[in-house]
DRENDO-1510 file (C-alpha; in Angstrom, 1 decimal, always signed):
<recs>
REC; n; res; u; v; w
REC; 1; MET; +71.2; +167.5; +92.6 .
REC; 2; SER; +73.2; +164.2; +93.0 .
REC; 3; LYS; +71.6; +161.2; +93.0 .
REC; 4; THR; +71.6; +158.8; +96.1 .
REC; 5; LYS; +73.1; +155.5; +95.3 .
REC; 6; PRO; +71.0; +152.8; +96.2 .
REC; 7; ALA; +71.7; +150.3; +98.9 .
REC; 8; ARG; +73.0; +147.0; +97.6 .
REC; 9; ASP; +70.6; +144.1; +98.0 .
REC; 10; VAL; +72.0; +141.9; +101.0 .
REC; 11; ARG; +70.0; +139.0; +100.2 .
REC; 12; ALA; +71.8; +136.0; +98.7 .
REC; 13; GLU; +72.0; +136.1; +95.0 .
REC; 14; TYR; +72.0; +132.3; +94.3 .
REC; 15; ALA; +70.6; +129.6; +96.2 .
REC; 16; ILE; +71.7; +125.9; +96.0 .
REC; 17; SER; +71.5; +122.6; +98.0 .
REC; 18; ALA; +74.3; +121.4; +100.2 .
REC; 19; GLN; +75.3; +118.8; +97.6 .
REC; 20; GLN; +75.5; +121.2; +94.7 .
REC; 21; ALA; +77.7; +123.4; +97.1 .
REC; 22; ARG; +80.1; +120.3; +97.6 .
REC; 23; ASN; +80.2; +119.5; +93.7 .
REC; 24; VAL; +81.0; +123.4; +93.4 .
REC; 25; GLN; +84.0; +122.9; +95.9 .
REC; 26; LEU; +85.1; +119.7; +94.3 .
REC; 27; ALA; +85.0; +121.1; +90.7 .
REC; 28; VAL; +87.1; +124.0; +91.9 .
REC; 29; GLN; +89.7; +121.7; +93.4 .
REC; 30; GLY; +89.8; +119.3; +90.6 .
REC; 31; LEU; +87.8; +116.4; +92.2 .
REC; 32; LEU; +84.3; +116.3; +90.7 .
REC; 33; SER; +85.1; +113.9; +87.7 .
REC; 34; PRO; +87.8; +111.5; +86.8 .
REC; 35; PRO; +90.8; +112.9; +84.9 .
REC; 36; ARG; +90.1; +113.1; +81.1 .
REC; 37; ALA; +93.4; +113.4; +79.8 .
REC; 38; ARG; +96.9; +111.6; +80.7 .
REC; 39; ALA; +98.6; +113.4; +83.4 .
REC; 40; THR; +101.6; +115.7; +82.3 .
REC; 41; ARG; +104.0; +118.0; +84.2 .
REC; 42; ALA; +102.0; +121.1; +83.1 .
REC; 43; ARG; +98.8; +119.6; +84.3 .
REC; 44; VAL; +100.8; +118.9; +87.8 .
REC; 45; LEU; +101.6; +122.8; +87.8 .
REC; 46; ASP; +97.9; +123.4; +86.9 .
REC; 47; ALA; +96.6; +121.6; +89.8 .
REC; 48; ILE; +98.8; +123.4; +92.2 .
REC; 49; ARG; +97.6; +126.7; +90.7 .
REC; 50; ARG; +93.9; +125.7; +91.2 .
REC; 51; MET; +94.6; +124.8; +94.7 .
REC; 52; ARG; +96.9; +127.6; +95.4 .
REC; 53; LEU; +98.6; +125.6; +98.1 .
REC; 54; LEU; +99.9; +121.9; +98.2 .
REC; 55; GLN; +100.6; +121.0; +102.0 .
REC; 56; ILE; +103.8; +119.1; +102.6 .
REC; 57; ASP; +104.4; +116.5; +105.1 .
REC; 58; THR; +106.8; +113.7; +105.4 .
REC; 59; ILE; +104.9; +110.7; +106.6 .
REC; 60; ASN; +105.6; +108.1; +104.2 .
REC; 61; VAL; +103.4; +105.2; +105.2 .
REC; 62; VAL; +101.8; +105.4; +101.8 .
REC; 63; ALA; +103.1; +108.2; +99.3 .
REC; 64; ARG; +103.9; +111.3; +101.1 .
REC; 65; SER; +100.9; +113.7; +101.1 .
REC; 66; PRO; +101.8; +116.3; +98.4 .
REC; 67; TYR; +102.3; +113.3; +95.9 .
REC; 68; LEU; +99.1; +111.7; +97.1 .
REC; 69; VAL; +97.1; +115.0; +96.7 .
REC; 70; LEU; +98.1; +115.3; +93.1 .
REC; 71; PHE; +97.4; +111.7; +92.5 .
REC; 72; SER; +93.8; +112.2; +93.6 .
REC; 73; ARG; +93.5; +115.0; +90.9 .
REC; 74; LEU; +95.6; +113.7; +88.1 .
REC; 75; GLY; +95.4; +109.8; +88.4 .
REC; 76; ASP; +98.9; +108.0; +87.3 .
REC; 77; TYR; +101.6; +110.7; +87.0 .
REC; 78; GLU; +105.5; +110.8; +87.8 .
REC; 79; MET; +106.1; +112.0; +91.2 .
REC; 80; ARG; +109.6; +113.4; +89.9 .
REC; 81; TRP; +107.4; +116.2; +88.1 .
REC; 82; LEU; +106.6; +117.8; +91.4 .
REC; 83; ASP; +110.4; +117.8; +92.3 .
REC; 84; ASP; +110.9; +119.2; +88.7 .
REC; 85; LEU; +108.5; +122.2; +89.1 .
REC; 86; LEU; +110.3; +123.3; +92.5 .
REC; 87; ARG; +113.9; +123.0; +90.9 .
REC; 88; ARG; +112.6; +125.0; +87.7 .
REC; 89; GLY; +111.2; +127.7; +89.7 .
REC; 90; ASP; +107.5; +127.3; +88.8 .
REC; 91; ILE; +106.5; +126.5; +92.3 .
REC; 92; PHE; +108.3; +127.4; +95.5 .
REC; 93; GLU; +107.9; +126.3; +99.2 .
REC; 94; CYS; +106.4; +128.6; +101.9 .
REC; 95; TRP; +104.8; +128.5; +105.4 .
REC; 96; ALA; +101.1; +129.2; +104.5 .
REC; 97; HIS; +98.6; +126.9; +105.9 .
REC; 98; GLU; +101.4; +124.7; +106.9 .
REC; 99; ALA; +104.5; +124.1; +105.1 .
REC; 100; SER; +103.4; +124.3; +101.5 .
REC; 101; PHE; +104.3; +124.4; +98.0 .
REC; 102; ALA; +102.8; +127.6; +96.2 .
REC; 103; PRO; +102.8; +128.5; +92.6 .
REC; 104; ALA; +105.7; +131.0; +91.5 .
REC; 105; GLU; +103.3; +133.7; +90.7 .
REC; 106; ASP; +101.9; +133.9; +94.3 .
REC; 107; PHE; +105.5; +134.5; +95.5 .
REC; 108; ALA; +105.4; +138.0; +95.8 .
REC; 109; LEU; +101.8; +137.9; +97.8 .
REC; 110; HIS; +103.5; +135.4; +100.4 .
REC; 111; ARG; +106.6; +137.7; +100.7 .
REC; 112; SER; +104.7; +141.2; +100.6 .
REC; 113; ASP; +103.9; +141.0; +104.5 .
REC; 114; MET; +105.4; +138.6; +106.6 .
REC; 115; SER; +103.7; +140.2; +109.6 .
REC; 116; HIS; +100.6; +138.1; +109.0 .
REC; 117; ARG; +102.5; +134.9; +110.1 .
REC; 118; THR; +103.8; +136.0; +113.1 .
REC; 119; HIS; +101.1; +134.0; +115.1 .
REC; 120; HIS; +102.2; +130.9; +113.3 .
REC; 121; TRP; +104.0; +128.3; +115.3 .
REC; 122; ALA; +106.8; +128.0; +113.1 .
REC; 123; GLN; +107.5; +131.8; +113.1 .
REC; 124; LYS; +107.4; +132.1; +116.9 .
REC; 125; GLY; +109.7; +129.0; +117.1 .
REC; 126; SER; +111.7; +130.7; +114.5 .
REC; 127; GLN; +111.9; +134.0; +116.2 .
REC; 128; ARG; +113.0; +132.4; +119.5 .
REC; 129; ILE; +115.7; +130.5; +117.9 .
REC; 130; VAL; +117.1; +133.5; +116.0 .
REC; 131; GLY; +117.2; +135.4; +119.3 .
REC; 132; GLN; +119.1; +132.6; +120.9 .
REC; 133; HIS; +121.7; +131.7; +118.1 .
REC; 134; ARG; +121.7; +134.6; +115.6 .
REC; 135; ALA; +125.6; +134.6; +115.6 .
REC; 136; GLU; +125.7; +130.7; +114.6 .
REC; 137; MET; +122.9; +131.3; +112.1 .
REC; 138; ASP; +124.9; +134.2; +110.4 .
REC; 139; ARG; +127.7; +131.9; +110.1 .
REC; 140; ILE; +125.6; +129.2; +108.2 .
REC; 141; ILE; +124.4; +132.0; +106.0 .
REC; 142; ALA; +128.0; +133.1; +105.5 .
REC; 143; HIS; +128.9; +129.5; +104.5 .
REC; 144; ILE; +126.0; +129.4; +102.0 .
REC; 145; ARG; +127.0; +132.7; +100.4 .
REC; 146; GLU; +130.7; +131.5; +99.9 .
REC; 147; ASN; +130.0; +127.8; +99.3 .
REC; 148; GLY; +126.4; +127.4; +97.7 .
REC; 149; GLU; +123.3; +125.7; +98.6 .
REC; 150; VAL; +123.4; +123.0; +101.5 .
REC; 151; LYS; +121.5; +120.1; +103.0 .
REC; 152; ALA; +121.4; +119.4; +106.7 .
REC; 153; SER; +123.1; +116.3; +106.2 .
REC; 154; HIS; +126.1; +118.4; +105.2 .
REC; 155; PHE; +126.5; +119.1; +109.0 .
REC; 156; GLU; +127.7; +117.1; +111.7 .
REC; 157; THR; +125.1; +114.9; +113.6 .
REC; 158; ALA; +123.7; +116.2; +117.1 .
REC; 159; ARG; +125.8; +115.4; +120.1 .
REC; 160; PRO; +124.0; +112.9; +122.3 .
REC; 161; GLY; +121.3; +114.1; +124.4 .
REC; 162; GLU; +120.8; +117.2; +122.0 .
REC; 163; LYS; +117.2; +117.5; +121.1 .
REC; 164; GLY; +115.3; +120.3; +119.1 .
REC; 165; TRP; +112.1; +120.4; +116.9 .
REC; 166; TRP; +111.1; +116.8; +116.2 .
REC; 167; GLY; +114.9; +115.8; +117.8 .
REC; 168; TRP; +116.6; +117.7; +114.9 .
REC; 169; LYS; +120.2; +118.8; +115.4 .
REC; 170; ASN; +120.9; +122.3; +115.8 .
REC; 171; GLU; +122.0; +123.0; +112.2 .
REC; 172; LYS; +118.7; +121.6; +111.0 .
REC; 173; ARG; +116.8; +123.9; +113.5 .
REC; 174; TRP; +118.7; +127.0; +112.3 .
REC; 175; LEU; +118.3; +126.3; +108.6 .
REC; 176; GLU; +114.6; +125.7; +109.2 .
REC; 177; ALA; +114.2; +128.7; +111.1 .
REC; 178; LEU; +116.1; +130.8; +108.5 .
REC; 179; PHE; +113.6; +129.4; +106.0 .
REC; 180; ALA; +110.7; +130.3; +108.1 .
REC; 181; LEU; +111.8; +133.7; +108.2 .
REC; 182; GLY; +112.4; +134.1; +104.7 .
REC; 183; GLU; +116.3; +134.4; +104.8 .
REC; 184; LEU; +116.9; +131.1; +103.0 .
REC; 185; MET; +114.6; +129.3; +100.6 .
REC; 186; ILE; +114.4; +125.6; +99.4 .
REC; 187; SER; +116.4; +125.5; +96.0 .
REC; 188; ARG; +115.2; +121.8; +95.3 .
REC; 189; ARG; +114.8; +118.5; +97.1 .
REC; 190; GLU; +116.8; +115.2; +96.9 .
REC; 191; ASN; +115.1; +112.2; +98.0 .
REC; 192; PHE; +112.7; +114.8; +99.7 .
REC; 193; GLN; +115.3; +116.5; +101.6 .
REC; 194; ARG; +115.5; +119.9; +101.4 .
REC; 195; VAL; +118.2; +121.7; +99.8 .
REC; 196; TYR; +118.5; +125.2; +101.1 .
REC; 197; ASP; +120.0; +128.4; +99.4 .
REC; 198; LEU; +119.9; +132.2; +99.8 .
REC; 199; SER; +116.5; +133.7; +99.1 .
REC; 200; GLU; +117.7; +136.1; +96.7 .
REC; 201; ARG; +119.2; +133.2; +94.6 .
REC; 202; VAL; +116.1; +130.9; +94.5 .
REC; 203; ALA; +113.8; +133.9; +94.1 .
REC; 204; ALA; +115.7; +135.1; +91.1 .
REC; 205; ARG; +114.4; +132.1; +88.8 .
REC; 206; LEU; +110.7; +132.5; +89.9 .
REC; 207; LYS; +108.1; +134.4; +88.0 .
REC; 208; LYS; +107.2; +137.3; +90.6 .
REC; 209; PRO; +104.2; +139.3; +89.7 .
REC; 210; SER; +103.7; +142.2; +91.9 .
REC; 211; VAL; +101.0; +142.3; +94.7 .
REC; 212; LYS; +98.1; +144.4; +93.5 .
REC; 213; GLY; +96.3; +145.9; +96.3 .
REC; 214; ASP; +96.1; +144.9; +100.0 .
REC; 215; PRO; +97.7; +141.2; +100.7 .
REC; 216; ARG; +95.1; +140.5; +103.2 .
REC; 217; HIS; +92.3; +141.2; +100.7 .
REC; 218; GLN; +93.9; +139.0; +98.1 .
REC; 219; PHE; +94.2; +136.3; +100.7 .
REC; 220; ILE; +90.6; +136.3; +101.6 .
REC; 221; ALA; +89.7; +136.6; +97.9 .
REC; 222; GLY; +92.0; +133.6; +97.1 .
REC; 223; GLY; +90.9; +131.5; +99.7 .
REC; 224; VAL; +87.1; +131.8; +98.6 .
REC; 225; ARG; +88.1; +131.3; +95.3 .
REC; 226; ALA; +90.0; +128.1; +96.3 .
REC; 227; LEU; +87.0; +126.9; +98.4 .
REC; 228; GLY; +84.3; +127.3; +95.7 .
REC; 229; VAL; +81.7; +127.7; +98.3 .
REC; 230; THR; +82.6; +128.6; +102.1 .
REC; 231; GLN; +81.3; +130.4; +105.0 .
REC; 232; ALA; +83.2; +133.1; +106.3 .
REC; 233; ARG; +84.6; +131.4; +109.3 .
REC; 234; TRP; +86.4; +128.9; +106.9 .
REC; 235; ILE; +88.4; +131.5; +104.8 .
REC; 236; ALA; +91.0; +132.2; +107.3 .
REC; 237; ASP; +92.3; +128.6; +107.7 .
REC; 238; TYR; +93.2; +128.1; +104.0 .
REC; 239; PHE; +96.0; +130.5; +104.0 .
REC; 240; ARG; +96.3; +130.3; +107.9 .
REC; 241; MET; +95.5; +133.9; +108.5 .
REC; 242; GLN; +95.6; +135.1; +112.0 .
REC; 243; LYS; +91.9; +136.5; +112.4 .
REC; 244; LYS; +89.0; +134.7; +111.2 .
REC; 245; GLN; +86.5; +136.7; +108.9 .
REC; 246; LYS; +83.2; +137.6; +110.0 .
REC; 247; ASP; +80.2; +138.2; +107.6 .
REC; 248; GLU; +80.3; +141.9; +108.1 .
REC; 249; GLU; +84.0; +141.9; +107.0 .
REC; 250; LEU; +82.9; +140.5; +103.5 .
REC; 251; GLN; +80.4; +143.3; +102.5 .
REC; 252; PRO; +82.9; +145.6; +100.7 .
REC; 253; PHE; +83.7; +142.3; +98.5 .
REC; 254; LEU; +80.0; +141.9; +98.0 .
REC; 255; ASP; +79.8; +145.7; +97.1 .
REC; 256; SER; +82.5; +145.6; +94.4 .
REC; 257; GLY; +81.2; +142.2; +92.9 .
REC; 258; GLU; +84.2; +140.2; +93.5 .
REC; 259; LEU; +82.3; +137.8; +96.0 .
REC; 260; ILE; +78.7; +136.8; +95.7 .
REC; 261; ARG; +76.4; +135.7; +98.4 .
REC; 262; VAL; +75.2; +132.1; +98.2 .
REC; 263; ASP; +72.1; +130.6; +100.0 .
REC; 264; VAL; +73.0; +126.7; +100.6 .
REC; 265; ARG; +70.1; +125.0; +102.0 .
REC; 266; GLY; +70.7; +123.3; +105.6 .
REC; 267; TRP; +73.4; +126.0; +106.6 .
REC; 268; ASP; +72.8; +128.1; +109.3 .
REC; 269; ARG; +75.2; +130.8; +108.1 .
REC; 270; PRO; +75.5; +132.5; +104.9 .
REC; 271; GLY; +77.7; +131.0; +102.1 .
REC; 272; TYR; +79.9; +133.1; +99.6 .
REC; 273; ALA; +81.6; +132.2; +96.3 .
REC; 274; HIS; +84.1; +134.1; +94.0 .
REC; 275; ARG; +82.9; +135.9; +90.9 .
REC; 276; ASP; +85.3; +133.5; +88.9 .
REC; 277; ASN; +83.3; +130.5; +90.0 .
REC; 278; LEU; +79.8; +132.1; +88.7 .
REC; 279; ALA; +79.7; +129.7; +86.2 .
REC; 280; LEU; +80.0; +126.8; +88.4 .
REC; 281; ILE; +77.3; +127.8; +90.7 .
REC; 282; ARG; +75.1; +128.4; +87.6 .
REC; 283; ARG; +75.6; +125.0; +86.3 .
REC; 284; ALA; +75.1; +123.5; +90.0 .
REC; 285; GLN; +71.7; +125.5; +90.2 .
REC; 286; GLN; +70.6; +123.5; +86.8 .
REC; 287; SER; +71.8; +120.3; +88.0 .
REC; 288; ARG; +74.5; +120.2; +85.3 .
REC; 289; LEU; +77.4; +119.7; +88.0 .
REC; 290; ARG; +77.6; +116.2; +88.7 .
REC; 291; ALA; +80.2; +114.2; +90.7 .
REC; 292; THR; +81.4; +111.1; +89.3 .
REC; 293; TYR; +84.7; +110.4; +90.4 .
REC; 294; THR; +86.0; +107.9; +93.2 .
REC; 295; THR; +89.4; +108.3; +94.7 .
REC; 296; LEU; +91.3; +108.2; +98.0 .
REC; 297; LEU; +92.2; +111.5; +99.4 .
REC; 298; SER; +95.4; +112.4; +101.6 .
REC; 299; PRO; +94.8; +113.2; +105.3 .
REC; 300; PHE; +96.2; +116.7; +104.3 .
REC; 301; ASP; +94.2; +117.3; +101.3 .
REC; 302; PRO; +92.3; +120.8; +101.2 .
REC; 303; ILE; +89.1; +119.0; +101.2 .
REC; 304; VAL; +89.4; +117.4; +104.9 .
REC; 305; TRP; +92.3; +119.8; +106.4 .
REC; 306; ASP; +89.7; +121.9; +108.3 .
REC; 307; ARG; +87.7; +119.4; +110.6 .
REC; 308; ASP; +84.6; +122.0; +110.9 .
REC; 309; ARG; +84.4; +122.6; +107.2 .
REC; 310; ALA; +84.5; +118.8; +106.4 .
REC; 311; SER; +82.1; +118.4; +108.8 .
REC; 312; VAL; +79.5; +120.8; +107.6 .
REC; 313; MET; +80.2; +120.4; +104.0 .
REC; 314; PHE; +80.4; +116.7; +103.7 .
REC; 315; ASP; +78.9; +115.8; +107.1 .
REC; 316; PHE; +82.3; +114.0; +107.8 .
REC; 317; ASP; +83.8; +114.0; +111.2 .
REC; 318; TYR; +87.6; +113.6; +110.3 .
REC; 319; THR; +90.5; +113.7; +112.7 .
REC; 320; ILE; +94.3; +113.1; +111.4 .
REC; 321; GLU; +95.3; +110.5; +113.8 .
REC; 322; CYS; +98.9; +110.0; +113.0 .
REC; 323; TYR; +99.8; +112.6; +115.7 .
REC; 324; THR; +97.6; +111.0; +118.1 .
REC; 325; PRO; +99.0; +108.3; +120.5 .
REC; 326; ALA; +98.2; +104.7; +119.2 .
REC; 327; PRO; +95.9; +103.5; +122.3 .
REC; 328; LYS; +93.7; +106.5; +121.6 .
REC; 329; ARG; +93.5; +106.2; +117.7 .
REC; 330; LYS; +90.0; +105.2; +116.5 .
REC; 331; PHE; +90.5; +104.3; +112.9 .
REC; 332; GLY; +94.3; +104.2; +112.3 .
REC; 333; TYR; +97.8; +105.8; +111.8 .
REC; 334; PHE; +97.5; +107.0; +108.3 .
REC; 335; VAL; +93.9; +107.1; +107.3 .
REC; 336; LEU; +92.8; +108.1; +103.8 .
REC; 337; PRO; +89.3; +109.6; +103.4 .
REC; 338; ILE; +87.3; +108.0; +100.5 .
REC; 339; LEU; +85.7; +110.4; +98.1 .
REC; 340; ARG; +83.0; +108.8; +96.2 .
REC; 341; ARG; +80.7; +110.7; +93.8 .
REC; 342; GLY; +80.4; +113.7; +95.7 .
REC; 343; ALA; +80.5; +112.4; +99.0 .
REC; 344; LEU; +83.1; +111.2; +101.7 .
REC; 345; VAL; +81.7; +107.6; +102.3 .
REC; 346; GLY; +84.4; +106.2; +104.5 .
REC; 347; ARG; +88.1; +105.9; +105.7 .
REC; 348; LEU; +90.9; +103.4; +104.6 .
REC; 349; ASP; +93.9; +102.7; +107.2 .
REC; 350; ALA; +96.7; +101.8; +104.6 .
REC; 351; LYS; +100.4; +100.9; +104.4 .
REC; 352; ALA; +102.4; +100.3; +101.4 .
REC; 353; HIS; +105.0; +97.8; +101.5 .
REC; 354; ARG; +107.1; +98.8; +98.6 .
REC; 355; ALA; +109.9; +96.3; +98.6 .
REC; 356; ASP; +107.3; +93.5; +98.4 .
REC; 357; GLY; +105.0; +95.7; +95.9 .
REC; 358; VAL; +101.9; +95.3; +98.4 .
REC; 359; PHE; +99.4; +97.6; +99.2 .
REC; 360; GLU; +98.0; +96.7; +102.7 .
REC; 361; VAL; +94.4; +97.8; +103.6 .
REC; 362; LYS; +94.7; +97.4; +107.3 .
REC; 363; ALA; +91.0; +98.3; +107.7 .
REC; 364; ILE; +88.2; +100.0; +105.7 .
REC; 365; TYR; +85.3; +101.7; +107.5 .
REC; 366; LEU; +82.1; +102.9; +105.6 .
REC; 367; GLU; +80.2; +105.7; +107.3 .
REC; 368; PRO; +77.1; +104.6; +109.1 .
REC; 369; ASP; +74.5; +105.6; +106.8 .
REC; 370; VAL; +76.5; +104.4; +103.6 .
REC; 371; ALA; +75.2; +101.1; +102.1 .
REC; 372; PRO; +77.8; +98.5; +100.8 .
REC; 373; ASN; +76.1; +97.8; +97.4 .
REC; 374; ASP; +77.6; +96.5; +94.6 .
REC; 375; GLU; +78.2; +99.6; +92.8 .
REC; 376; LEU; +79.7; +101.2; +95.8 .
REC; 377; ILE; +82.2; +98.2; +96.4 .
REC; 378; ASP; +83.1; +98.5; +92.7 .
REC; 379; ASP; +83.8; +102.2; +93.0 .
REC; 380; ILE; +85.9; +101.8; +95.9 .
REC; 381; ALA; +87.9; +98.5; +94.7 .
REC; 382; GLY; +88.6; +100.8; +91.6 .
REC; 383; ALA; +90.1; +103.6; +93.4 .
REC; 384; ILE; +92.2; +101.4; +95.6 .
REC; 385; ASP; +93.6; +99.5; +92.7 .
REC; 386; ALA; +94.2; +102.7; +90.9 .
REC; 387; CYS; +96.3; +104.1; +93.8 .
REC; 388; ALA; +98.0; +100.8; +94.4 .
REC; 389; ARG; +99.1; +100.6; +90.8 .
REC; 390; TRP; +100.3; +104.0; +90.6 .
REC; 391; HIS; +102.2; +103.5; +93.8 .
REC; 392; ARG; +103.9; +100.5; +92.3 .
REC; 393; THR; +102.6; +98.3; +95.0 .
REC; 394; PRO; +99.9; +96.4; +92.7 .
REC; 395; LYS; +99.2; +93.5; +94.9 .
REC; 396; VAL; +96.3; +94.5; +97.4 .
REC; 397; ILE; +95.8; +92.8; +100.8 .
REC; 398; VAL; +92.4; +93.8; +102.6 .
REC; 399; ARG; +92.6; +92.9; +106.3 .
REC; 400; LYS; +89.2; +93.8; +107.9 .
REC; 401; SER; +86.4; +96.1; +107.2 .
REC; 402; ASP; +83.4; +97.7; +109.0 .
REC; 403; PRO; +80.6; +96.4; +108.0 .
REC; 404; PRO; +82.6; +93.0; +108.4 .
REC; 405; ALA; +81.3; +91.4; +105.3 .
REC; 406; MET; +82.5; +94.1; +103.0 .
REC; 407; ALA; +86.1; +92.9; +103.4 .
REC; 408; LYS; +85.5; +89.6; +101.5 .
REC; 409; ARG; +83.4; +91.3; +98.6 .
REC; 410; LEU; +86.2; +94.1; +98.4 .
REC; 411; ARG; +88.8; +91.3; +97.9 .
REC; 412; ALA; +86.8; +89.7; +95.2 .
REC; 413; ARG; +86.5; +92.8; +93.1 .
REC; 414; LEU; +90.1; +93.5; +93.4 .
REC; 415; LYS; +91.1; +90.1; +92.3 .
REC; 416; VAL; +89.2; +90.5; +89.4 .
REC; 417; LYS; +90.9; +94.0; +88.7 .
REC; 418; ALA; +94.3; +92.4; +89.5 .
REC; 419; VAL; +93.6; +89.8; +86.4 .
REC; 420; ALA; +92.5; +92.5; +84.2 .
</recs>
């Protein structure tokens, strides 16, 4: 007589506080404590592997976002190392959360089923363009096959009055559409400008492990692993999957032990963690996972790119305002969240004047419940100074602050650090 397998206990296996959940996420993302070793090219690659995605954005008011995201985790490092990794085939570019760098070993996963990207705006736009301009795009592919990689600047400029995505000339639009559809890839960058080549040529130098199991399953598990502790509704956004997950969809992951259920005090929904992060969950439960790091974050950092998640995880209401018309901005064009010892305590509107070596803090705002005591001022001054020095704009100017008196105190601390 066969024995009936007992039903799996659906209660949470682990219980932690909201702050402990934050600390787990920061530990997984490499933001819990200051860098302990000097940055190297290998550590840049390791940081990308931990995040699984490094979002790309071209805004250059401070450092471009992917470089700034890496600085937040590594401290002072050589920005050229990211370009080196792309050229060497250690990473590749793809459309995922948005346009992103991803580790080479994830190439097969991202390419295994392009159908899960059909809802993405880049895919929709590209499908429309290829339907209208297939012949011209085929000529570009033939040109690249015959003559090698190209940049958009190799083609003639657009005629007056012609506009496409962001005012791009037609050839740029076609190149981007071919990239989004997987027919072209980015072989390298020159001054951050994409260099396009045939996908088979670029992919040939990548490490491409085969996909084990269902790609959707891998994206769900990978998203949970990268988030540390998450609610079901936040998982899809990490890799920009079409359908949000619900708690019942995760039950098979719990049954297999790949995911564990976590009760986060103060959350009104279940939390989940990957089994690879179980040791961090246990350390958090024992109060042995302490957040000690203060740094500036990119607006496109994984910690804050999901507004709902940032609000619940960190009680931080963050909107990226660079795409908001100036009169409607509340805080500024390129506002950097301030991470301090496991909390998002404020935001900083900054601009780097590279030719003058000046890092301008147009404004800095603390969250309403954050007290500007001496320790906090010193931590924030240290984070600003470190970012400015890495960026080779070591002279810092602070224009204004909220609360108003903080600006004077911050200037005084930065003056001390400038002399040191």
